[in-house]
mmCIF entry with sequence, helices, sheets and N, C-alpha, C, O atoms, coordinates in Angstrom:
data_MODEL
# 
_entry.id   MODEL 
# 
_entity.id                         1 
_entity.type                       polymer 
_entity.pdbx_number_of_molecules   1 
# 
_entity_poly.entity_id                      1 
_entity_poly.type                           'polypeptide(L)' 
_entity_poly.nstd_linkage                   no 
_entity_poly.nstd_monomer                   no 
_entity_poly.pdbx_seq_one_letter_code       RLKQQLERLDSSDDERKPDRVVVQELSSLERDLLREALHIVKDLKQRLSHRFHLEYS 
_entity_poly.pdbx_seq_one_letter_code_can   RLKQQLERLDSSDDERKPDRVVVQELSSLERDLLREALHIVKDLKQRLSHRFHLEYS 
_entity_poly.pdbx_strand_id                 A 
# 
loop_
_entity_poly_seq.entity_id 
_entity_poly_seq.num 
_entity_poly_seq.mon_id 
_entity_poly_seq.hetero 
1 1  ARG n 
1 2  LEU n 
1 3  LYS n 
1 4  GLN n 
1 5  GLN n 
1 6  LEU n 
1 7  GLU n 
1 8  ARG n 
1 9  LEU n 
1 10 ASP n 
1 11 SER n 
1 12 SER n 
1 13 ASP n 
1 14 ASP n 
1 15 GLU n 
1 16 ARG n 
1 17 LYS n 
1 18 PRO n 
1 19 ASP n 
1 20 ARG n 
1 21 VAL n 
1 22 VAL n 
1 23 VAL n 
1 24 GLN n 
1 25 GLU n 
1 26 LEU n 
1 27 SER n 
1 28 SER n 
1 29 LEU n 
1 30 GLU n 
1 31 ARG n 
1 32 ASP n 
1 33 LEU n 
1 34 LEU n 
1 35 ARG n 
1 36 GLU n 
1 37 ALA n 
1 38 LEU n 
1 39 HIS n 
1 40 ILE n 
1 41 VAL n 
1 42 LYS n 
1 43 ASP n 
1 44 LEU n 
1 45 LYS n 
1 46 GLN n 
1 47 ARG n 
1 48 LEU n 
1 49 SER n 
1 50 HIS n 
1 51 ARG n 
1 52 PHE n 
1 53 HIS n 
1 54 LEU n 
1 55 GLU n 
1 56 TYR n 
1 57 SER n 
# 
_struct_asym.id          A 
_struct_asym.entity_id   1 
# 
loop_
_struct_conf.conf_type_id 
_struct_conf.id 
_struct_conf.pdbx_PDB_helix_id 
_struct_conf.beg_label_comp_id 
_struct_conf.beg_label_asym_id 
_struct_conf.beg_label_seq_id 
_struct_conf.pdbx_beg_PDB_ins_code 
_struct_conf.end_label_comp_id 
_struct_conf.end_label_asym_id 
_struct_conf.end_label_seq_id 
_struct_conf.pdbx_end_PDB_ins_code 
_struct_conf.beg_auth_comp_id 
_struct_conf.beg_auth_asym_id 
_struct_conf.beg_auth_seq_id 
_struct_conf.end_auth_comp_id 
_struct_conf.end_auth_asym_id 
_struct_conf.end_auth_seq_id 
_struct_conf.pdbx_PDB_helix_class 
_struct_conf.details 
_struct_conf.pdbx_PDB_helix_length 
HELX_P HELX_P1 AA1 LEU A 2  ? SER A 11 ? LEU A 2  SER A 11 1 ? 10 
HELX_P HELX_P2 AA2 VAL A 23 ? GLU A 25 ? VAL A 23 GLU A 25 5 ? 3  
HELX_P HELX_P3 AA3 SER A 28 ? ARG A 51 ? SER A 28 ARG A 51 1 ? 24 
# 
_struct_conf_type.id          HELX_P 
_struct_conf_type.criteria    ? 
_struct_conf_type.reference   ? 
# 
loop_
_atom_site.group_PDB 
_atom_site.id 
_atom_site.type_symbol 
_atom_site.label_atom_id 
_atom_site.label_alt_id 
_atom_site.label_comp_id 
_atom_site.label_asym_id 
_atom_site.label_entity_id 
_atom_site.label_seq_id 
_atom_site.pdbx_PDB_ins_code 
_atom_site.Cartn_x 
_atom_site.Cartn_y 
_atom_site.Cartn_z 
_atom_site.occupancy 
_atom_site.B_iso_or_equiv 
_atom_site.pdbx_formal_charge 
_atom_site.auth_seq_id 
_atom_site.auth_comp_id 
_atom_site.auth_asym_id 
_atom_site.auth_atom_id 
_atom_site.pdbx_PDB_model_num 
ATOM 1   N N  . ARG A 1 1  ? 103.913 134.564 172.522 1.00 0.00 ? 1  ARG A N  1 
ATOM 2   C CA . ARG A 1 1  ? 102.755 133.963 173.161 1.00 0.00 ? 1  ARG A CA 1 
ATOM 3   C C  . ARG A 1 1  ? 101.504 134.290 172.361 1.00 0.00 ? 1  ARG A C  1 
ATOM 4   O O  . ARG A 1 1  ? 100.663 133.422 172.128 1.00 0.00 ? 1  ARG A O  1 
ATOM 5   N N  . LEU A 1 2  ? 101.383 135.546 171.941 1.00 0.00 ? 2  LEU A N  1 
ATOM 6   C CA . LEU A 1 2  ? 100.212 135.948 171.171 1.00 0.00 ? 2  LEU A CA 1 
ATOM 7   C C  . LEU A 1 2  ? 100.136 135.178 169.859 1.00 0.00 ? 2  LEU A C  1 
ATOM 8   O O  . LEU A 1 2  ? 99.062  134.730 169.456 1.00 0.00 ? 2  LEU A O  1 
ATOM 9   N N  . LYS A 1 3  ? 101.270 135.026 169.200 1.00 0.00 ? 3  LYS A N  1 
ATOM 10  C CA . LYS A 1 3  ? 101.304 134.293 167.930 1.00 0.00 ? 3  LYS A CA 1 
ATOM 11  C C  . LYS A 1 3  ? 100.790 132.866 168.111 1.00 0.00 ? 3  LYS A C  1 
ATOM 12  O O  . LYS A 1 3  ? 100.005 132.374 167.300 1.00 0.00 ? 3  LYS A O  1 
ATOM 13  N N  . GLN A 1 4  ? 101.239 132.207 169.181 1.00 0.00 ? 4  GLN A N  1 
ATOM 14  C CA . GLN A 1 4  ? 100.795 130.841 169.432 1.00 0.00 ? 4  GLN A CA 1 
ATOM 15  C C  . GLN A 1 4  ? 99.322  130.791 169.819 1.00 0.00 ? 4  GLN A C  1 
ATOM 16  O O  . GLN A 1 4  ? 98.625  129.847 169.446 1.00 0.00 ? 4  GLN A O  1 
ATOM 17  N N  . GLN A 1 5  ? 98.833  131.780 170.556 1.00 0.00 ? 5  GLN A N  1 
ATOM 18  C CA . GLN A 1 5  ? 97.421  131.817 170.918 1.00 0.00 ? 5  GLN A CA 1 
ATOM 19  C C  . GLN A 1 5  ? 96.552  131.985 169.674 1.00 0.00 ? 5  GLN A C  1 
ATOM 20  O O  . GLN A 1 5  ? 95.511  131.340 169.553 1.00 0.00 ? 5  GLN A O  1 
ATOM 21  N N  . LEU A 1 6  ? 96.975  132.845 168.753 1.00 0.00 ? 6  LEU A N  1 
ATOM 22  C CA . LEU A 1 6  ? 96.217  133.039 167.522 1.00 0.00 ? 6  LEU A CA 1 
ATOM 23  C C  . LEU A 1 6  ? 96.205  131.781 166.675 1.00 0.00 ? 6  LEU A C  1 
ATOM 24  O O  . LEU A 1 6  ? 95.186  131.451 166.070 1.00 0.00 ? 6  LEU A O  1 
ATOM 25  N N  . GLU A 1 7  ? 97.323  131.078 166.627 1.00 0.00 ? 7  GLU A N  1 
ATOM 26  C CA . GLU A 1 7  ? 97.370  129.825 165.880 1.00 0.00 ? 7  GLU A CA 1 
ATOM 27  C C  . GLU A 1 7  ? 96.426  128.794 166.488 1.00 0.00 ? 7  GLU A C  1 
ATOM 28  O O  . GLU A 1 7  ? 95.789  128.030 165.763 1.00 0.00 ? 7  GLU A O  1 
ATOM 29  N N  . ARG A 1 8  ? 96.336  128.769 167.816 1.00 0.00 ? 8  ARG A N  1 
ATOM 30  C CA . ARG A 1 8  ? 95.422  127.827 168.473 1.00 0.00 ? 8  ARG A CA 1 
ATOM 31  C C  . ARG A 1 8  ? 93.971  128.164 168.184 1.00 0.00 ? 8  ARG A C  1 
ATOM 32  O O  . ARG A 1 8  ? 93.140  127.264 168.064 1.00 0.00 ? 8  ARG A O  1 
ATOM 33  N N  . LEU A 1 9  ? 93.650  129.449 168.070 1.00 0.00 ? 9  LEU A N  1 
ATOM 34  C CA . LEU A 1 9  ? 92.286  129.838 167.727 1.00 0.00 ? 9  LEU A CA 1 
ATOM 35  C C  . LEU A 1 9  ? 91.926  129.338 166.334 1.00 0.00 ? 9  LEU A C  1 
ATOM 36  O O  . LEU A 1 9  ? 90.819  128.851 166.105 1.00 0.00 ? 9  LEU A O  1 
ATOM 37  N N  . ASP A 1 10 ? 92.872  129.462 165.405 1.00 0.00 ? 10 ASP A N  1 
ATOM 38  C CA . ASP A 1 10 ? 92.627  129.009 164.042 1.00 0.00 ? 10 ASP A CA 1 
ATOM 39  C C  . ASP A 1 10 ? 92.476  127.501 163.950 1.00 0.00 ? 10 ASP A C  1 
ATOM 40  O O  . ASP A 1 10 ? 91.680  127.004 163.153 1.00 0.00 ? 10 ASP A O  1 
ATOM 41  N N  . SER A 1 11 ? 93.234  126.764 164.760 1.00 0.00 ? 11 SER A N  1 
ATOM 42  C CA . SER A 1 11 ? 93.225  125.309 164.644 1.00 0.00 ? 11 SER A CA 1 
ATOM 43  C C  . SER A 1 11 ? 92.278  124.636 165.628 1.00 0.00 ? 11 SER A C  1 
ATOM 44  O O  . SER A 1 11 ? 92.113  123.417 165.580 1.00 0.00 ? 11 SER A O  1 
ATOM 45  N N  . SER A 1 12 ? 91.657  125.394 166.511 1.00 0.00 ? 12 SER A N  1 
ATOM 46  C CA . SER A 1 12 ? 90.755  124.856 167.541 1.00 0.00 ? 12 SER A CA 1 
ATOM 47  C C  . SER A 1 12 ? 91.447  123.803 168.397 1.00 0.00 ? 12 SER A C  1 
ATOM 48  O O  . SER A 1 12 ? 90.838  122.796 168.758 1.00 0.00 ? 12 SER A O  1 
ATOM 49  N N  . ASP A 1 13 ? 92.703  124.029 168.721 1.00 0.00 ? 13 ASP A N  1 
ATOM 50  C CA . ASP A 1 13 ? 93.487  123.101 169.535 1.00 0.00 ? 13 ASP A CA 1 
ATOM 51  C C  . ASP A 1 13 ? 93.234  123.394 171.005 1.00 0.00 ? 13 ASP A C  1 
ATOM 52  O O  . ASP A 1 13 ? 93.754  124.371 171.544 1.00 0.00 ? 13 ASP A O  1 
ATOM 53  N N  . ASP A 1 14 ? 92.437  122.550 171.659 1.00 0.00 ? 14 ASP A N  1 
ATOM 54  C CA . ASP A 1 14 ? 92.084  122.771 173.059 1.00 0.00 ? 14 ASP A CA 1 
ATOM 55  C C  . ASP A 1 14 ? 92.984  122.009 174.018 1.00 0.00 ? 14 ASP A C  1 
ATOM 56  O O  . ASP A 1 14 ? 92.805  122.101 175.232 1.00 0.00 ? 14 ASP A O  1 
ATOM 57  N N  . GLU A 1 15 ? 93.948  121.257 173.495 1.00 0.00 ? 15 GLU A N  1 
ATOM 58  C CA . GLU A 1 15 ? 94.784  120.431 174.354 1.00 0.00 ? 15 GLU A CA 1 
ATOM 59  C C  . GLU A 1 15 ? 95.742  121.254 175.196 1.00 0.00 ? 15 GLU A C  1 
ATOM 60  O O  . GLU A 1 15 ? 96.031  120.888 176.334 1.00 0.00 ? 15 GLU A O  1 
ATOM 61  N N  . ARG A 1 16 ? 96.237  122.358 174.659 1.00 0.00 ? 16 ARG A N  1 
ATOM 62  C CA . ARG A 1 16 ? 97.227  123.163 175.365 1.00 0.00 ? 16 ARG A CA 1 
ATOM 63  C C  . ARG A 1 16 ? 96.555  124.318 176.095 1.00 0.00 ? 16 ARG A C  1 
ATOM 64  O O  . ARG A 1 16 ? 95.511  124.819 175.677 1.00 0.00 ? 16 ARG A O  1 
ATOM 65  N N  . LYS A 1 17 ? 97.171  124.722 177.182 1.00 0.00 ? 17 LYS A N  1 
ATOM 66  C CA . LYS A 1 17 ? 96.659  125.860 177.932 1.00 0.00 ? 17 LYS A CA 1 
ATOM 67  C C  . LYS A 1 17 ? 97.089  127.142 177.231 1.00 0.00 ? 17 LYS A C  1 
ATOM 68  O O  . LYS A 1 17 ? 98.222  127.228 176.758 1.00 0.00 ? 17 LYS A O  1 
ATOM 69  N N  . PRO A 1 18 ? 96.212  128.142 177.152 1.00 0.00 ? 18 PRO A N  1 
ATOM 70  C CA . PRO A 1 18 ? 96.512  129.360 176.400 1.00 0.00 ? 18 PRO A CA 1 
ATOM 71  C C  . PRO A 1 18 ? 97.605  130.229 177.017 1.00 0.00 ? 18 PRO A C  1 
ATOM 72  O O  . PRO A 1 18 ? 98.149  131.099 176.338 1.00 0.00 ? 18 PRO A O  1 
ATOM 73  N N  . ASP A 1 19 ? 97.935  130.012 178.284 1.00 0.00 ? 19 ASP A N  1 
ATOM 74  C CA . ASP A 1 19 ? 98.953  130.853 178.919 1.00 0.00 ? 19 ASP A CA 1 
ATOM 75  C C  . ASP A 1 19 ? 100.342 130.237 178.872 1.00 0.00 ? 19 ASP A C  1 
ATOM 76  O O  . ASP A 1 19 ? 101.265 130.744 179.509 1.00 0.00 ? 19 ASP A O  1 
ATOM 77  N N  . ARG A 1 20 ? 100.501 129.163 178.134 1.00 0.00 ? 20 ARG A N  1 
ATOM 78  C CA . ARG A 1 20 ? 101.791 128.484 178.027 1.00 0.00 ? 20 ARG A CA 1 
ATOM 79  C C  . ARG A 1 20 ? 102.434 128.796 176.687 1.00 0.00 ? 20 ARG A C  1 
ATOM 80  O O  . ARG A 1 20 ? 101.759 128.898 175.662 1.00 0.00 ? 20 ARG A O  1 
ATOM 81  N N  . VAL A 1 21 ? 103.752 128.945 176.715 1.00 0.00 ? 21 VAL A N  1 
ATOM 82  C CA . VAL A 1 21 ? 104.519 129.151 175.493 1.00 0.00 ? 21 VAL A CA 1 
ATOM 83  C C  . VAL A 1 21 ? 105.246 127.851 175.193 1.00 0.00 ? 21 VAL A C  1 
ATOM 84  O O  . VAL A 1 21 ? 105.963 127.329 176.047 1.00 0.00 ? 21 VAL A O  1 
ATOM 85  N N  . VAL A 1 22 ? 105.071 127.330 173.996 1.00 0.00 ? 22 VAL A N  1 
ATOM 86  C CA . VAL A 1 22 ? 105.768 126.120 173.583 1.00 0.00 ? 22 VAL A CA 1 
ATOM 87  C C  . VAL A 1 22 ? 107.101 126.555 172.991 1.00 0.00 ? 22 VAL A C  1 
ATOM 88  O O  . VAL A 1 22 ? 107.169 127.036 171.860 1.00 0.00 ? 22 VAL A O  1 
ATOM 89  N N  . VAL A 1 23 ? 108.149 126.378 173.769 1.00 0.00 ? 23 VAL A N  1 
ATOM 90  C CA . VAL A 1 23 ? 109.468 126.872 173.381 1.00 0.00 ? 23 VAL A CA 1 
ATOM 91  C C  . VAL A 1 23 ? 109.957 126.199 172.108 1.00 0.00 ? 23 VAL A C  1 
ATOM 92  O O  . VAL A 1 23 ? 110.645 126.826 171.303 1.00 0.00 ? 23 VAL A O  1 
ATOM 93  N N  . GLN A 1 24 ? 109.617 124.954 171.917 1.00 0.00 ? 24 GLN A N  1 
ATOM 94  C CA . GLN A 1 24 ? 110.061 124.220 170.729 1.00 0.00 ? 24 GLN A CA 1 
ATOM 95  C C  . GLN A 1 24 ? 109.496 124.817 169.447 1.00 0.00 ? 24 GLN A C  1 
ATOM 96  O O  . GLN A 1 24 ? 110.057 124.605 168.372 1.00 0.00 ? 24 GLN A O  1 
ATOM 97  N N  . GLU A 1 25 ? 108.406 125.552 169.538 1.00 0.00 ? 25 GLU A N  1 
ATOM 98  C CA . GLU A 1 25 ? 107.794 126.150 168.352 1.00 0.00 ? 25 GLU A CA 1 
ATOM 99  C C  . GLU A 1 25 ? 108.332 127.551 168.054 1.00 0.00 ? 25 GLU A C  1 
ATOM 100 O O  . GLU A 1 25 ? 107.952 128.156 167.051 1.00 0.00 ? 25 GLU A O  1 
ATOM 101 N N  . LEU A 1 26 ? 109.210 128.073 168.913 1.00 0.00 ? 26 LEU A N  1 
ATOM 102 C CA . LEU A 1 26 ? 109.777 129.398 168.700 1.00 0.00 ? 26 LEU A CA 1 
ATOM 103 C C  . LEU A 1 26 ? 110.991 129.307 167.774 1.00 0.00 ? 26 LEU A C  1 
ATOM 104 O O  . LEU A 1 26 ? 111.698 128.299 167.755 1.00 0.00 ? 26 LEU A O  1 
ATOM 105 N N  . SER A 1 27 ? 111.215 130.351 167.025 1.00 0.00 ? 27 SER A N  1 
ATOM 106 C CA . SER A 1 27 ? 112.427 130.414 166.206 1.00 0.00 ? 27 SER A CA 1 
ATOM 107 C C  . SER A 1 27 ? 113.614 130.661 167.128 1.00 0.00 ? 27 SER A C  1 
ATOM 108 O O  . SER A 1 27 ? 113.432 131.003 168.296 1.00 0.00 ? 27 SER A O  1 
ATOM 109 N N  . SER A 1 28 ? 114.815 130.492 166.615 1.00 0.00 ? 28 SER A N  1 
ATOM 110 C CA . SER A 1 28 ? 115.996 130.694 167.459 1.00 0.00 ? 28 SER A CA 1 
ATOM 111 C C  . SER A 1 28 ? 116.082 132.148 167.927 1.00 0.00 ? 28 SER A C  1 
ATOM 112 O O  . SER A 1 28 ? 116.507 132.410 169.053 1.00 0.00 ? 28 SER A O  1 
ATOM 113 N N  . LEU A 1 29 ? 115.685 133.088 167.082 1.00 0.00 ? 29 LEU A N  1 
ATOM 114 C CA . LEU A 1 29 ? 115.681 134.495 167.482 1.00 0.00 ? 29 LEU A CA 1 
ATOM 115 C C  . LEU A 1 29 ? 114.688 134.724 168.616 1.00 0.00 ? 29 LEU A C  1 
ATOM 116 O O  . LEU A 1 29 ? 114.998 135.413 169.588 1.00 0.00 ? 29 LEU A O  1 
ATOM 117 N N  . GLU A 1 30 ? 113.494 134.146 168.493 1.00 0.00 ? 30 GLU A N  1 
ATOM 118 C CA . GLU A 1 30 ? 112.475 134.312 169.539 1.00 0.00 ? 30 GLU A CA 1 
ATOM 119 C C  . GLU A 1 30 ? 112.937 133.680 170.848 1.00 0.00 ? 30 GLU A C  1 
ATOM 120 O O  . GLU A 1 30 ? 112.694 134.232 171.921 1.00 0.00 ? 30 GLU A O  1 
ATOM 121 N N  . ARG A 1 31 ? 113.605 132.517 170.768 1.00 0.00 ? 31 ARG A N  1 
ATOM 122 C CA . ARG A 1 31 ? 114.132 131.881 171.980 1.00 0.00 ? 31 ARG A CA 1 
ATOM 123 C C  . ARG A 1 31 ? 115.195 132.749 172.640 1.00 0.00 ? 31 ARG A C  1 
ATOM 124 O O  . ARG A 1 31 ? 115.228 132.879 173.863 1.00 0.00 ? 31 ARG A O  1 
ATOM 125 N N  . ASP A 1 32 ? 116.065 133.341 171.823 1.00 0.00 ? 32 ASP A N  1 
ATOM 126 C CA . ASP A 1 32 ? 117.093 134.225 172.374 1.00 0.00 ? 32 ASP A CA 1 
ATOM 127 C C  . ASP A 1 32 ? 116.477 135.439 173.044 1.00 0.00 ? 32 ASP A C  1 
ATOM 128 O O  . ASP A 1 32 ? 116.915 135.843 174.121 1.00 0.00 ? 32 ASP A O  1 
ATOM 129 N N  . LEU A 1 33 ? 115.456 136.030 172.413 1.00 0.00 ? 33 LEU A N  1 
ATOM 130 C CA . LEU A 1 33 ? 114.783 137.192 173.001 1.00 0.00 ? 33 LEU A CA 1 
ATOM 131 C C  . LEU A 1 33 ? 114.073 136.814 174.298 1.00 0.00 ? 33 LEU A C  1 
ATOM 132 O O  . LEU A 1 33 ? 114.089 137.579 175.262 1.00 0.00 ? 33 LEU A O  1 
ATOM 133 N N  . LEU A 1 34 ? 113.454 135.643 174.323 1.00 0.00 ? 34 LEU A N  1 
ATOM 134 C CA . LEU A 1 34 ? 112.778 135.177 175.534 1.00 0.00 ? 34 LEU A CA 1 
ATOM 135 C C  . LEU A 1 34 ? 113.796 134.960 176.647 1.00 0.00 ? 34 LEU A C  1 
ATOM 136 O O  . LEU A 1 34 ? 113.566 135.365 177.787 1.00 0.00 ? 34 LEU A O  1 
ATOM 137 N N  . ARG A 1 35 ? 114.911 134.327 176.324 1.00 0.00 ? 35 ARG A N  1 
ATOM 138 C CA . ARG A 1 35 ? 115.959 134.082 177.316 1.00 0.00 ? 35 ARG A CA 1 
ATOM 139 C C  . ARG A 1 35 ? 116.484 135.403 177.888 1.00 0.00 ? 35 ARG A C  1 
ATOM 140 O O  . ARG A 1 35 ? 116.665 135.535 179.099 1.00 0.00 ? 35 ARG A O  1 
ATOM 141 N N  . GLU A 1 36 ? 116.721 136.360 177.023 1.00 0.00 ? 36 GLU A N  1 
ATOM 142 C CA . GLU A 1 36 ? 117.208 137.672 177.472 1.00 0.00 ? 36 GLU A CA 1 
ATOM 143 C C  . GLU A 1 36 ? 116.172 138.366 178.358 1.00 0.00 ? 36 GLU A C  1 
ATOM 144 O O  . GLU A 1 36 ? 116.525 138.955 179.380 1.00 0.00 ? 36 GLU A O  1 
ATOM 145 N N  . ALA A 1 37 ? 114.909 138.299 177.974 1.00 0.00 ? 37 ALA A N  1 
ATOM 146 C CA . ALA A 1 37 ? 113.848 138.920 178.767 1.00 0.00 ? 37 ALA A CA 1 
ATOM 147 C C  . ALA A 1 37 ? 113.745 138.272 180.143 1.00 0.00 ? 37 ALA A C  1 
ATOM 148 O O  . ALA A 1 37 ? 113.534 138.962 181.140 1.00 0.00 ? 37 ALA A O  1 
ATOM 149 N N  . LEU A 1 38 ? 113.892 136.952 180.202 1.00 0.00 ? 38 LEU A N  1 
ATOM 150 C CA . LEU A 1 38 ? 113.822 136.266 181.491 1.00 0.00 ? 38 LEU A CA 1 
ATOM 151 C C  . LEU A 1 38 ? 115.006 136.626 182.383 1.00 0.00 ? 38 LEU A C  1 
ATOM 152 O O  . LEU A 1 38 ? 114.860 136.722 183.601 1.00 0.00 ? 38 LEU A O  1 
ATOM 153 N N  . HIS A 1 39 ? 116.180 136.826 181.780 1.00 0.00 ? 39 HIS A N  1 
ATOM 154 C CA . HIS A 1 39 ? 117.343 137.268 182.553 1.00 0.00 ? 39 HIS A CA 1 
ATOM 155 C C  . HIS A 1 39 ? 117.108 138.669 183.122 1.00 0.00 ? 39 HIS A C  1 
ATOM 156 O O  . HIS A 1 39 ? 117.479 138.954 184.261 1.00 0.00 ? 39 HIS A O  1 
ATOM 157 N N  . ILE A 1 40 ? 116.501 139.526 182.335 1.00 0.00 ? 40 ILE A N  1 
ATOM 158 C CA . ILE A 1 40 ? 116.202 140.888 182.800 1.00 0.00 ? 40 ILE A CA 1 
ATOM 159 C C  . ILE A 1 40 ? 115.213 140.853 183.961 1.00 0.00 ? 40 ILE A C  1 
ATOM 160 O O  . ILE A 1 40 ? 115.378 141.578 184.942 1.00 0.00 ? 40 ILE A O  1 
ATOM 161 N N  . VAL A 1 41 ? 114.196 140.017 183.853 1.00 0.00 ? 41 VAL A N  1 
ATOM 162 C CA . VAL A 1 41 ? 113.206 139.883 184.924 1.00 0.00 ? 41 VAL A CA 1 
ATOM 163 C C  . VAL A 1 41 ? 113.864 139.337 186.189 1.00 0.00 ? 41 VAL A C  1 
ATOM 164 O O  . VAL A 1 41 ? 113.587 139.810 187.291 1.00 0.00 ? 41 VAL A O  1 
ATOM 165 N N  . LYS A 1 42 ? 114.737 138.341 186.027 1.00 0.00 ? 42 LYS A N  1 
ATOM 166 C CA . LYS A 1 42 ? 115.432 137.773 187.181 1.00 0.00 ? 42 LYS A CA 1 
ATOM 167 C C  . LYS A 1 42 ? 116.285 138.833 187.878 1.00 0.00 ? 42 LYS A C  1 
ATOM 168 O O  . LYS A 1 42 ? 116.289 138.930 189.105 1.00 0.00 ? 42 LYS A O  1 
ATOM 169 N N  . ASP A 1 43 ? 117.004 139.623 187.085 1.00 0.00 ? 43 ASP A N  1 
ATOM 170 C CA . ASP A 1 43 ? 117.833 140.684 187.646 1.00 0.00 ? 43 ASP A CA 1 
ATOM 171 C C  . ASP A 1 43 ? 116.968 141.719 188.379 1.00 0.00 ? 43 ASP A C  1 
ATOM 172 O O  . ASP A 1 43 ? 117.322 142.163 189.471 1.00 0.00 ? 43 ASP A O  1 
ATOM 173 N N  . LEU A 1 44 ? 115.850 142.096 187.784 1.00 0.00 ? 44 LEU A N  1 
ATOM 174 C CA . LEU A 1 44 ? 114.944 143.045 188.421 1.00 0.00 ? 44 LEU A CA 1 
ATOM 175 C C  . LEU A 1 44 ? 114.419 142.506 189.751 1.00 0.00 ? 44 LEU A C  1 
ATOM 176 O O  . LEU A 1 44 ? 114.374 143.227 190.747 1.00 0.00 ? 44 LEU A O  1 
ATOM 177 N N  . LYS A 1 45 ? 114.023 141.236 189.757 1.00 0.00 ? 45 LYS A N  1 
ATOM 178 C CA . LYS A 1 45 ? 113.537 140.625 190.994 1.00 0.00 ? 45 LYS A CA 1 
ATOM 179 C C  . LYS A 1 45 ? 114.601 140.646 192.084 1.00 0.00 ? 45 LYS A C  1 
ATOM 180 O O  . LYS A 1 45 ? 114.304 140.921 193.247 1.00 0.00 ? 45 LYS A O  1 
ATOM 181 N N  . GLN A 1 46 ? 115.848 140.350 191.701 1.00 0.00 ? 46 GLN A N  1 
ATOM 182 C CA . GLN A 1 46 ? 116.936 140.366 192.676 1.00 0.00 ? 46 GLN A CA 1 
ATOM 183 C C  . GLN A 1 46 ? 117.167 141.771 193.210 1.00 0.00 ? 46 GLN A C  1 
ATOM 184 O O  . GLN A 1 46 ? 117.365 141.952 194.412 1.00 0.00 ? 46 GLN A O  1 
ATOM 185 N N  . ARG A 1 47 ? 117.145 142.769 192.331 1.00 0.00 ? 47 ARG A N  1 
ATOM 186 C CA . ARG A 1 47 ? 117.349 144.149 192.758 1.00 0.00 ? 47 ARG A CA 1 
ATOM 187 C C  . ARG A 1 47 ? 116.224 144.622 193.690 1.00 0.00 ? 47 ARG A C  1 
ATOM 188 O O  . ARG A 1 47 ? 116.483 145.273 194.702 1.00 0.00 ? 47 ARG A O  1 
ATOM 189 N N  . LEU A 1 48 ? 114.979 144.290 193.340 1.00 0.00 ? 48 LEU A N  1 
ATOM 190 C CA . LEU A 1 48 ? 113.853 144.683 194.199 1.00 0.00 ? 48 LEU A CA 1 
ATOM 191 C C  . LEU A 1 48 ? 113.913 143.987 195.548 1.00 0.00 ? 48 LEU A C  1 
ATOM 192 O O  . LEU A 1 48 ? 113.646 144.590 196.587 1.00 0.00 ? 48 LEU A O  1 
ATOM 193 N N  . SER A 1 49 ? 114.267 142.714 195.517 1.00 0.00 ? 49 SER A N  1 
ATOM 194 C CA . SER A 1 49 ? 114.378 141.955 196.757 1.00 0.00 ? 49 SER A CA 1 
ATOM 195 C C  . SER A 1 49 ? 115.448 142.547 197.659 1.00 0.00 ? 49 SER A C  1 
ATOM 196 O O  . SER A 1 49 ? 115.250 142.668 198.868 1.00 0.00 ? 49 SER A O  1 
ATOM 197 N N  . HIS A 1 50 ? 116.580 142.914 197.073 1.00 0.00 ? 50 HIS A N  1 
ATOM 198 C CA . HIS A 1 50 ? 117.652 143.513 197.859 1.00 0.00 ? 50 HIS A CA 1 
ATOM 199 C C  . HIS A 1 50 ? 117.269 144.918 198.333 1.00 0.00 ? 50 HIS A C  1 
ATOM 200 O O  . HIS A 1 50 ? 117.509 145.270 199.488 1.00 0.00 ? 50 HIS A O  1 
ATOM 201 N N  . ARG A 1 51 ? 116.686 145.706 197.461 1.00 0.00 ? 51 ARG A N  1 
ATOM 202 C CA . ARG A 1 51 ? 116.339 147.100 197.775 1.00 0.00 ? 51 ARG A CA 1 
ATOM 203 C C  . ARG A 1 51 ? 115.310 147.186 198.904 1.00 0.00 ? 51 ARG A C  1 
ATOM 204 O O  . ARG A 1 51 ? 115.423 148.035 199.788 1.00 0.00 ? 51 ARG A O  1 
ATOM 205 N N  . PHE A 1 52 ? 114.316 146.311 198.872 1.00 0.00 ? 52 PHE A N  1 
ATOM 206 C CA . PHE A 1 52 ? 113.248 146.381 199.861 1.00 0.00 ? 52 PHE A CA 1 
ATOM 207 C C  . PHE A 1 52 ? 113.400 145.322 200.952 1.00 0.00 ? 52 PHE A C  1 
ATOM 208 O O  . PHE A 1 52 ? 112.465 145.049 201.704 1.00 0.00 ? 52 PHE A O  1 
ATOM 209 N N  . HIS A 1 53 ? 114.607 144.727 201.025 1.00 0.00 ? 53 HIS A N  1 
ATOM 210 C CA . HIS A 1 53 ? 114.921 143.760 202.097 1.00 0.00 ? 53 HIS A CA 1 
ATOM 211 C C  . HIS A 1 53 ? 113.885 142.627 202.150 1.00 0.00 ? 53 HIS A C  1 
ATOM 212 O O  . HIS A 1 53 ? 113.307 142.337 203.198 1.00 0.00 ? 53 HIS A O  1 
ATOM 213 N N  . LEU A 1 54 ? 113.674 142.011 201.008 1.00 0.00 ? 54 LEU A N  1 
ATOM 214 C CA . LEU A 1 54 ? 112.685 140.936 200.926 1.00 0.00 ? 54 LEU A CA 1 
ATOM 215 C C  . LEU A 1 54 ? 113.326 139.556 200.975 1.00 0.00 ? 54 LEU A C  1 
ATOM 216 O O  . LEU A 1 54 ? 112.660 138.555 200.709 1.00 0.00 ? 54 LEU A O  1 
ATOM 217 N N  . GLU A 1 55 ? 114.622 139.490 201.314 1.00 0.00 ? 55 GLU A N  1 
ATOM 218 C CA . GLU A 1 55 ? 115.286 138.198 201.401 1.00 0.00 ? 55 GLU A CA 1 
ATOM 219 C C  . GLU A 1 55 ? 114.722 137.416 202.595 1.00 0.00 ? 55 GLU A C  1 
ATOM 220 O O  . GLU A 1 55 ? 114.547 137.942 203.694 1.00 0.00 ? 55 GLU A O  1 
ATOM 221 N N  . TYR A 1 56 ? 114.456 136.177 202.330 1.00 0.00 ? 56 TYR A N  1 
ATOM 222 C CA . TYR A 1 56 ? 113.925 135.316 203.392 1.00 0.00 ? 56 TYR A CA 1 
ATOM 223 C C  . TYR A 1 56 ? 114.964 134.274 203.752 1.00 0.00 ? 56 TYR A C  1 
ATOM 224 O O  . TYR A 1 56 ? 115.715 133.814 202.892 1.00 0.00 ? 56 TYR A O  1 
ATOM 225 N N  . SER A 1 57 ? 115.008 133.895 205.041 1.00 0.00 ? 57 SER A N  1 
ATOM 226 C CA . SER A 1 57 ? 115.967 132.882 205.475 1.00 0.00 ? 57 SER A CA 1 
ATOM 227 C C  . SER A 1 57 ? 115.346 131.512 205.416 1.00 0.00 ? 57 SER A C  1 
ATOM 228 O O  . SER A 1 57 ? 116.001 130.523 205.745 1.00 0.00 ? 57 SER A O  1 
# 
């Protein structure tokens, strides 16, 4: 995300929002790392939800 934000500063590209990651511009390694990180976050959310009884019906 930081890499893309810095590139936008250099190019003065105001069309895209700075908090968005353009997945198509990531290398395959970066996409794999992002996918793994999102899986970890999902697992953490599930564990916290179960631990603190945050499941909603």
